[in-house]
TORKOL-4160 file (C-alpha; in steps of 0.2 Angstrom, whole numbers, padded with zeros to 4 digits, m for minus):
337
<pt num="1" X="m0016" Y="0007" Z="0453"/>
<pt num="2" X="m0024" Y="0021" Z="0444"/>
<pt num="3" X="m0042" Y="0014" Z="0447"/>
<pt num="4" X="m0038" Y="0011" Z="0465"/>
<pt num="5" X="m0032" Y="0029" Z="0467"/>
<pt num="6" X="m0048" Y="0035" Z="0458"/>
<pt num="7" X="m0059" Y="0024" Z="0469"/>
<pt num="8" X="m0051" Y="0030" Z="0485"/>
<pt num="9" X="m0053" Y="0048" Z="0479"/>
<pt num="10" X="m0071" Y="0046" Z="0476"/>
<pt num="11" X="m0074" Y="0037" Z="0492"/>
<pt num="12" X="m0064" Y="0050" Z="0502"/>
<pt num="13" X="m0075" Y="0064" Z="0495"/>
<pt num="14" X="m0092" Y="0056" Z="0499"/>
<pt num="15" X="m0087" Y="0051" Z="0517"/>
<pt num="16" X="m0085" Y="0069" Z="0523"/>
<pt num="17" X="m0103" Y="0074" Z="0523"/>
<pt num="18" X="m0107" Y="0058" Z="0534"/>
<pt num="19" X="m0092" Y="0063" Z="0545"/>
<pt num="20" X="m0098" Y="0081" Z="0547"/>
<pt num="21" X="m0115" Y="0075" Z="0552"/>
<pt num="22" X="m0107" Y="0062" Z="0565"/>
<pt num="23" X="m0096" Y="0076" Z="0572"/>
<pt num="24" X="m0111" Y="0088" Z="0574"/>
<pt num="25" X="m0121" Y="0074" Z="0583"/>
<pt num="26" X="m0107" Y="0070" Z="0595"/>
<pt num="27" X="m0104" Y="0089" Z="0598"/>
<pt num="28" X="m0086" Y="0088" Z="0591"/>
<pt num="29" X="m0085" Y="0106" Z="0586"/>
<pt num="30" X="m0072" Y="0119" Z="0587"/>
<pt num="31" X="m0081" Y="0134" Z="0595"/>
<pt num="32" X="m0074" Y="0151" Z="0590"/>
<pt num="33" X="m0065" Y="0161" Z="0604"/>
<pt num="34" X="m0053" Y="0176" Z="0605"/>
<pt num="35" X="m0039" Y="0167" Z="0597"/>
<pt num="36" X="m0048" Y="0158" Z="0583"/>
<pt num="37" X="m0048" Y="0162" Z="0565"/>
<pt num="38" X="m0065" Y="0155" Z="0561"/>
<pt num="39" X="m0082" Y="0163" Z="0567"/>
<pt num="40" X="m0094" Y="0148" Z="0567"/>
<pt num="41" X="m0093" Y="0132" Z="0576"/>
<pt num="42" X="m0085" Y="0119" Z="0564"/>
<pt num="43" X="m0084" Y="0100" Z="0565"/>
<pt num="44" X="m0066" Y="0094" Z="0569"/>
<pt num="45" X="m0057" Y="0078" Z="0568"/>
<pt num="46" X="m0060" Y="0075" Z="0549"/>
<pt num="47" X="m0042" Y="0071" Z="0546"/>
<pt num="48" X="m0046" Y="0053" Z="0552"/>
<pt num="49" X="m0054" Y="0050" Z="0536"/>
<pt num="50" X="m0038" Y="0054" Z="0525"/>
<pt num="51" X="m0027" Y="0045" Z="0537"/>
<pt num="52" X="m0037" Y="0029" Z="0537"/>
<pt num="53" X="m0039" Y="0030" Z="0518"/>
<pt num="54" X="m0020" Y="0032" Z="0517"/>
<pt num="55" X="m0017" Y="0017" Z="0528"/>
<pt num="56" X="m0029" Y="0007" Z="0517"/>
<pt num="57" X="m0020" Y="0012" Z="0501"/>
<pt num="58" X="m0004" Y="0007" Z="0508"/>
<pt num="59" X="m0011" Y="m0009" Z="0514"/>
<pt num="60" X="m0018" Y="m0012" Z="0496"/>
<pt num="61" X="m0002" Y="m0008" Z="0488"/>
<pt num="62" X="0008" Y="m0020" Z="0499"/>
<pt num="63" X="m0004" Y="m0034" Z="0495"/>
<pt num="64" X="m0001" Y="m0031" Z="0477"/>
<pt num="65" X="0017" Y="m0031" Z="0479"/>
<pt num="66" X="0019" Y="m0012" Z="0475"/>
<pt num="67" X="0026" Y="m0008" Z="0492"/>
<pt num="68" X="0039" Y="m0018" Z="0502"/>
<pt num="69" X="0032" Y="m0026" Z="0517"/>
<pt num="70" X="0046" Y="m0019" Z="0528"/>
<pt num="71" X="0041" Y="m0001" Z="0524"/>
<pt num="72" X="0023" Y="m0006" Z="0528"/>
<pt num="73" X="0027" Y="m0012" Z="0546"/>
<pt num="74" X="0039" Y="0003" Z="0548"/>
<pt num="75" X="0025" Y="0016" Z="0545"/>
<pt num="76" X="0007" Y="0009" Z="0547"/>
<pt num="77" X="0008" Y="0004" Z="0565"/>
<pt num="78" X="0015" Y="0020" Z="0572"/>
<pt num="79" X="0005" Y="0031" Z="0561"/>
<pt num="80" X="m0011" Y="0021" Z="0565"/>
<pt num="81" X="m0007" Y="0024" Z="0584"/>
<pt num="82" X="m0003" Y="0043" Z="0581"/>
<pt num="83" X="m0020" Y="0045" Z="0572"/>
<pt num="84" X="m0030" Y="0037" Z="0586"/>
<pt num="85" X="m0021" Y="0048" Z="0599"/>
<pt num="86" X="m0026" Y="0063" Z="0589"/>
<pt num="87" X="m0044" Y="0057" Z="0586"/>
<pt num="88" X="m0046" Y="0054" Z="0605"/>
<pt num="89" X="m0040" Y="0071" Z="0608"/>
<pt num="90" X="m0052" Y="0078" Z="0596"/>
<pt num="91" X="m0066" Y="0068" Z="0604"/>
<pt num="92" X="m0061" Y="0073" Z="0622"/>
<pt num="93" X="m0045" Y="0084" Z="0625"/>
<pt num="94" X="m0032" Y="0073" Z="0633"/>
<pt num="95" X="m0020" Y="0080" Z="0646"/>
<pt num="96" X="m0003" Y="0086" Z="0638"/>
<pt num="97" X="0007" Y="0073" Z="0648"/>
<pt num="98" X="m0004" Y="0059" Z="0642"/>
<pt num="99" X="m0003" Y="0065" Z="0623"/>
<pt num="100" X="0016" Y="0066" Z="0625"/>
<pt num="101" X="0018" Y="0049" Z="0632"/>
<pt num="102" X="0008" Y="0041" Z="0618"/>
<pt num="103" X="0017" Y="0051" Z="0606"/>
<pt num="104" X="0033" Y="0044" Z="0613"/>
<pt num="105" X="0026" Y="0027" Z="0612"/>
<pt num="106" X="0022" Y="0029" Z="0594"/>
<pt num="107" X="0040" Y="0035" Z="0590"/>
<pt num="108" X="0045" Y="0019" Z="0600"/>
<pt num="109" X="0035" Y="0008" Z="0588"/>
<pt num="110" X="0043" Y="0016" Z="0573"/>
<pt num="111" X="0060" Y="0015" Z="0581"/>
<pt num="112" X="0057" Y="m0004" Z="0585"/>
<pt num="113" X="0053" Y="m0009" Z="0567"/>
<pt num="114" X="0067" Y="0003" Z="0560"/>
<pt num="115" X="0080" Y="m0006" Z="0571"/>
<pt num="116" X="0073" Y="m0023" Z="0564"/>
<pt num="117" X="0076" Y="m0017" Z="0546"/>
<pt num="118" X="0093" Y="m0024" Z="0540"/>
<pt num="119" X="0092" Y="m0015" Z="0523"/>
<pt num="120" X="0091" Y="0002" Z="0532"/>
<pt num="121" X="0108" Y="m0001" Z="0541"/>
<pt num="122" X="0102" Y="0003" Z="0558"/>
<pt num="123" X="0103" Y="m0014" Z="0566"/>
<pt num="124" X="0122" Y="m0014" Z="0567"/>
<pt num="125" X="0124" Y="0003" Z="0576"/>
<pt num="126" X="0136" Y="0002" Z="0590"/>
<pt num="127" X="0131" Y="0009" Z="0608"/>
<pt num="128" X="0139" Y="0026" Z="0606"/>
<pt num="129" X="0131" Y="0029" Z="0589"/>
<pt num="130" X="0113" Y="0023" Z="0596"/>
<pt num="131" X="0114" Y="0036" Z="0611"/>
<pt num="132" X="0115" Y="0049" Z="0597"/>
<pt num="133" X="0104" Y="0042" Z="0583"/>
<pt num="134" X="0088" Y="0037" Z="0594"/>
<pt num="135" X="0086" Y="0054" Z="0603"/>
<pt num="136" X="0088" Y="0063" Z="0587"/>
<pt num="137" X="0074" Y="0052" Z="0580"/>
<pt num="138" X="0063" Y="0054" Z="0595"/>
<pt num="139" X="0065" Y="0073" Z="0596"/>
<pt num="140" X="0063" Y="0075" Z="0576"/>
<pt num="141" X="0047" Y="0065" Z="0576"/>
<pt num="142" X="0039" Y="0074" Z="0591"/>
<pt num="143" X="0043" Y="0091" Z="0583"/>
<pt num="144" X="0036" Y="0087" Z="0566"/>
<pt num="145" X="0021" Y="0080" Z="0574"/>
<pt num="146" X="0017" Y="0094" Z="0586"/>
<pt num="147" X="0023" Y="0108" Z="0575"/>
<pt num="148" X="0011" Y="0103" Z="0561"/>
<pt num="149" X="m0003" Y="0104" Z="0575"/>
<pt num="150" X="0003" Y="0121" Z="0580"/>
<pt num="151" X="0002" Y="0128" Z="0562"/>
<pt num="152" X="m0015" Y="0120" Z="0559"/>
<pt num="153" X="m0025" Y="0136" Z="0562"/>
<pt num="154" X="m0032" Y="0143" Z="0545"/>
<pt num="155" X="m0044" Y="0135" Z="0533"/>
<pt num="156" X="m0035" Y="0125" Z="0520"/>
<pt num="157" X="m0017" Y="0130" Z="0526"/>
<pt num="158" X="m0012" Y="0112" Z="0533"/>
<pt num="159" X="m0018" Y="0103" Z="0518"/>
<pt num="160" X="m0010" Y="0114" Z="0505"/>
<pt num="161" X="0006" Y="0113" Z="0514"/>
<pt num="162" X="0005" Y="0094" Z="0514"/>
<pt num="163" X="0001" Y="0093" Z="0496"/>
<pt num="164" X="0017" Y="0103" Z="0491"/>
<pt num="165" X="0028" Y="0093" Z="0503"/>
<pt num="166" X="0022" Y="0076" Z="0499"/>
<pt num="167" X="0019" Y="0080" Z="0480"/>
<pt num="168" X="0037" Y="0086" Z="0477"/>
<pt num="169" X="0044" Y="0074" Z="0490"/>
<pt num="170" X="0036" Y="0060" Z="0480"/>
<pt num="171" X="0045" Y="0066" Z="0464"/>
<pt num="172" X="0062" Y="0067" Z="0473"/>
<pt num="173" X="0060" Y="0049" Z="0480"/>
<pt num="174" X="0055" Y="0043" Z="0463"/>
<pt num="175" X="0070" Y="0051" Z="0455"/>
<pt num="176" X="0081" Y="0043" Z="0469"/>
<pt num="177" X="0074" Y="0026" Z="0464"/>
<pt num="178" X="0063" Y="0023" Z="0478"/>
<pt num="179" X="0046" Y="0019" Z="0470"/>
<pt num="180" X="0038" Y="0012" Z="0486"/>
<pt num="181" X="0042" Y="0027" Z="0496"/>
<pt num="182" X="0037" Y="0039" Z="0482"/>
<pt num="183" X="0020" Y="0030" Z="0481"/>
<pt num="184" X="0017" Y="0032" Z="0500"/>
<pt num="185" X="0021" Y="0050" Z="0498"/>
<pt num="186" X="0010" Y="0053" Z="0482"/>
<pt num="187" X="m0004" Y="0043" Z="0491"/>
<pt num="188" X="m0005" Y="0056" Z="0504"/>
<pt num="189" X="m0009" Y="0069" Z="0490"/>
<pt num="190" X="m0023" Y="0058" Z="0483"/>
<pt num="191" X="m0032" Y="0057" Z="0500"/>
<pt num="192" X="m0029" Y="0075" Z="0504"/>
<pt num="193" X="m0037" Y="0083" Z="0489"/>
<pt num="194" X="m0054" Y="0078" Z="0493"/>
<pt num="195" X="m0052" Y="0084" Z="0511"/>
<pt num="196" X="m0046" Y="0101" Z="0505"/>
<pt num="197" X="m0062" Y="0104" Z="0495"/>
<pt num="198" X="m0071" Y="0102" Z="0511"/>
<pt num="199" X="m0058" Y="0112" Z="0521"/>
<pt num="200" X="m0057" Y="0127" Z="0508"/>
<pt num="201" X="m0063" Y="0143" Z="0515"/>
<pt num="202" X="m0076" Y="0144" Z="0522"/>
<pt num="203" X="m0071" Y="0127" Z="0529"/>
<pt num="204" X="m0085" Y="0114" Z="0533"/>
<pt num="205" X="m0074" Y="0103" Z="0543"/>
<pt num="206" X="m0057" Y="0104" Z="0551"/>
<pt num="207" X="m0044" Y="0090" Z="0551"/>
<pt num="208" X="m0041" Y="0092" Z="0570"/>
<pt num="209" X="m0027" Y="0083" Z="0579"/>
<pt num="210" X="m0030" Y="0066" Z="0570"/>
<pt num="211" X="m0025" Y="0074" Z="0554"/>
<pt num="212" X="m0012" Y="0085" Z="0559"/>
<pt num="213" X="m0003" Y="0072" Z="0570"/>
<pt num="214" X="m0004" Y="0060" Z="0556"/>
<pt num="215" X="0003" Y="0073" Z="0543"/>
<pt num="216" X="0017" Y="0078" Z="0554"/>
<pt num="217" X="0022" Y="0061" Z="0559"/>
<pt num="218" X="0022" Y="0056" Z="0541"/>
<pt num="219" X="0033" Y="0070" Z="0535"/>
<pt num="220" X="0046" Y="0066" Z="0549"/>
<pt num="221" X="0046" Y="0047" Z="0545"/>
<pt num="222" X="0047" Y="0049" Z="0526"/>
<pt num="223" X="0062" Y="0061" Z="0528"/>
<pt num="224" X="0071" Y="0048" Z="0539"/>
<pt num="225" X="0067" Y="0033" Z="0528"/>
<pt num="226" X="0071" Y="0043" Z="0512"/>
<pt num="227" X="0088" Y="0047" Z="0520"/>
<pt num="228" X="0091" Y="0028" Z="0524"/>
<pt num="229" X="0084" Y="0019" Z="0510"/>
<pt num="230" X="0084" Y="0031" Z="0495"/>
<pt num="231" X="0100" Y="0041" Z="0501"/>
<pt num="232" X="0089" Y="0057" Z="0498"/>
<pt num="233" X="0097" Y="0070" Z="0510"/>
<pt num="234" X="0084" Y="0075" Z="0524"/>
<pt num="235" X="0089" Y="0093" Z="0520"/>
<pt num="236" X="0077" Y="0092" Z="0505"/>
<pt num="237" X="0062" Y="0089" Z="0517"/>
<pt num="238" X="0068" Y="0103" Z="0528"/>
<pt num="239" X="0067" Y="0114" Z="0512"/>
<pt num="240" X="0050" Y="0108" Z="0507"/>
<pt num="241" X="0043" Y="0109" Z="0525"/>
<pt num="242" X="0051" Y="0127" Z="0527"/>
<pt num="243" X="0035" Y="0137" Z="0529"/>
<pt num="244" X="0029" Y="0127" Z="0544"/>
<pt num="245" X="0045" Y="0123" Z="0554"/>
<pt num="246" X="0052" Y="0141" Z="0551"/>
<pt num="247" X="0036" Y="0150" Z="0557"/>
<pt num="248" X="0033" Y="0137" Z="0571"/>
<pt num="249" X="0051" Y="0138" Z="0577"/>
<pt num="250" X="0054" Y="0156" Z="0576"/>
<pt num="251" X="0037" Y="0160" Z="0584"/>
<pt num="252" X="0040" Y="0147" Z="0599"/>
<pt num="253" X="0057" Y="0155" Z="0602"/>
<pt num="254" X="0051" Y="0173" Z="0602"/>
<pt num="255" X="0037" Y="0168" Z="0614"/>
<pt num="256" X="0049" Y="0160" Z="0626"/>
<pt num="257" X="0060" Y="0175" Z="0625"/>
<pt num="258" X="0045" Y="0186" Z="0630"/>
<pt num="259" X="0042" Y="0174" Z="0644"/>
<pt num="260" X="0025" Y="0168" Z="0638"/>
<pt num="261" X="0018" Y="0151" Z="0642"/>
<pt num="262" X="0023" Y="0143" Z="0626"/>
<pt num="263" X="0011" Y="0128" Z="0628"/>
<pt num="264" X="m0005" Y="0140" Z="0628"/>
<pt num="265" X="m0015" Y="0144" Z="0612"/>
<pt num="266" X="m0010" Y="0160" Z="0603"/>
<pt num="267" X="m0012" Y="0170" Z="0587"/>
<pt num="268" X="0006" Y="0175" Z="0584"/>
<pt num="269" X="0012" Y="0164" Z="0569"/>
<pt num="270" X="0015" Y="0174" Z="0554"/>
<pt num="271" X="0000" Y="0168" Z="0545"/>
<pt num="272" X="m0011" Y="0173" Z="0559"/>
<pt num="273" X="m0004" Y="0190" Z="0560"/>
<pt num="274" X="m0007" Y="0192" Z="0541"/>
<pt num="275" X="m0025" Y="0187" Z="0544"/>
<pt num="276" X="m0027" Y="0199" Z="0558"/>
<pt num="277" X="m0020" Y="0213" Z="0547"/>
<pt num="278" X="m0034" Y="0211" Z="0535"/>
<pt num="279" X="m0029" Y="0197" Z="0524"/>
<pt num="280" X="m0043" Y="0185" Z="0520"/>
<pt num="281" X="m0041" Y="0167" Z="0522"/>
<pt num="282" X="m0039" Y="0165" Z="0503"/>
<pt num="283" X="m0026" Y="0179" Z="0502"/>
<pt num="284" X="m0016" Y="0170" Z="0515"/>
<pt num="285" X="m0018" Y="0153" Z="0505"/>
<pt num="286" X="m0012" Y="0161" Z="0489"/>
<pt num="287" X="0003" Y="0168" Z="0498"/>
<pt num="288" X="0006" Y="0151" Z="0505"/>
<pt num="289" X="0005" Y="0143" Z="0488"/>
<pt num="290" X="0017" Y="0156" Z="0481"/>
<pt num="291" X="0030" Y="0153" Z="0494"/>
<pt num="292" X="0029" Y="0134" Z="0493"/>
<pt num="293" X="0030" Y="0135" Z="0474"/>
<pt num="294" X="0046" Y="0144" Z="0477"/>
<pt num="295" X="0053" Y="0132" Z="0490"/>
<pt num="296" X="0048" Y="0117" Z="0478"/>
<pt num="297" X="0058" Y="0126" Z="0464"/>
<pt num="298" X="0073" Y="0128" Z="0476"/>
<pt num="299" X="0072" Y="0110" Z="0481"/>
<pt num="300" X="0071" Y="0103" Z="0463"/>
<pt num="301" X="0085" Y="0115" Z="0457"/>
<pt num="302" X="0096" Y="0110" Z="0472"/>
<pt num="303" X="0093" Y="0091" Z="0468"/>
<pt num="304" X="0097" Y="0092" Z="0450"/>
<pt num="305" X="0113" Y="0102" Z="0454"/>
<pt num="306" X="0117" Y="0090" Z="0468"/>
<pt num="307" X="0118" Y="0105" Z="0480"/>
<pt num="308" X="0107" Y="0102" Z="0495"/>
<pt num="309" X="0117" Y="0114" Z="0506"/>
<pt num="310" X="0115" Y="0129" Z="0495"/>
<pt num="311" X="0096" Y="0125" Z="0493"/>
<pt num="312" X="0094" Y="0125" Z="0512"/>
<pt num="313" X="0103" Y="0142" Z="0512"/>
<pt num="314" X="0092" Y="0149" Z="0499"/>
<pt num="315" X="0076" Y="0143" Z="0506"/>
<pt num="316" X="0081" Y="0150" Z="0524"/>
<pt num="317" X="0086" Y="0167" Z="0516"/>
<pt num="318" X="0069" Y="0167" Z="0507"/>
<pt num="319" X="0059" Y="0163" Z="0523"/>
<pt num="320" X="0068" Y="0175" Z="0533"/>
<pt num="321" X="0064" Y="0189" Z="0521"/>
<pt num="322" X="0046" Y="0185" Z="0520"/>
<pt num="323" X="0046" Y="0184" Z="0539"/>
<pt num="324" X="0053" Y="0201" Z="0540"/>
<pt num="325" X="0040" Y="0207" Z="0528"/>
<pt num="326" X="0026" Y="0200" Z="0539"/>
<pt num="327" X="0034" Y="0209" Z="0554"/>
<pt num="328" X="0032" Y="0226" Z="0544"/>
<pt num="329" X="0014" Y="0222" Z="0540"/>
<pt num="330" X="0009" Y="0216" Z="0557"/>
<pt num="331" X="0022" Y="0216" Z="0571"/>
<pt num="332" X="0024" Y="0203" Z="0584"/>
<pt num="333" X="0014" Y="0208" Z="0598"/>
<pt num="334" X="0020" Y="0205" Z="0616"/>
<pt num="335" X="0006" Y="0198" Z="0626"/>
<pt num="336" X="0008" Y="0194" Z="0644"/>
<pt num="337" X="0000" Y="0178" Z="0651"/>
C-alpha cells in the first residue's frame, strides 16, 4: 500500500505540467476581473487530476481487498459524475439549472446505492422516515458541494482546508474501527499534496469546479457514511469543516438580507476581505492553517472525551469570535447589484 501511495504521489506531481500546457492550449484560463484575487490568467480545472487519481487509488484498494466493494459502489459512481460535471463547467460554463440538475442526479446515484447497502441500515426505512432522511441527504450534499465551490477563491485555500478535514477525519474514522473509510479519507490527502505544490501562491493552476465539486461531495458523503457505518457523529465533520461552512453560510445569509443577488460572484467572504485589507495570500493561508489546527484540536479533544456537542459549541464560538475580528479589520460592504 505504501508503494502504491508513493507511486500515485509521484505520478500526480508530474501530471500537472502536462495539464497546465493542455489547459493553456484549450484556453481554459481564469481571466482576472474586478472580483478576482489573482492578477494573471491561470489554467483552471486541475482538480480533475487529483479526483481521477483518488478514484484510481480507491479502485486499486478495492481490488486488493483493502476497501469493501459496497463502499466502492457507494462513492465512485457519484463522485465520478460530479467530477465530470465540474470539468465540463471548467471547459465551458454550464447554465446554473443544468449544473443543479446534474448535481441532483449525482446525489441520486449515491442515494440509490446507499439504499441498497444493508449494512448501513437504510434499506428498512419506513415511508415517513424516508420523507425526512432523503431530503436531508439531498440538501446536505448539494450544500457541501456548492459551498466548497463558493469558497475556492484564493491560492492554496481549498487544498489546505481539505488536507485538514480529510487528514483529521481519517484518524477519527480509523479510531472508530472503519479502516476502509479512513483509507478513502487519507487517500484524498495523498493526491492533494502534489496539487497544493502547484497551487501554492503564486498558483500555476487552479482546481476549478472539477476539484471543488469533488472535494465538497466527498466531505458530505464521508460524513454520512461515517455516521452510518462507523457510528462517528457527523458533528465531528461539521467541526472540521467549520471554516468553510461558517464563512459561506454567514456570507450568503448576509448577502440575502442586503437583498443582493446571492448567485452572482462577489468578494465578501471573510478570507477575501482580509486579502483586500492588505493580507497577502500566504498570510491568509497561515491564518487558515492556525484556525484549522485549532478546530482539529477541538475535534480530537471532543472525540476522546465523547462530547461532540461541546466540541460543536466550542468550534462555533471560536469561528464567531474570529469572524467578528475580521469584521473589525475589513467590514462587510453593502454592494447593490
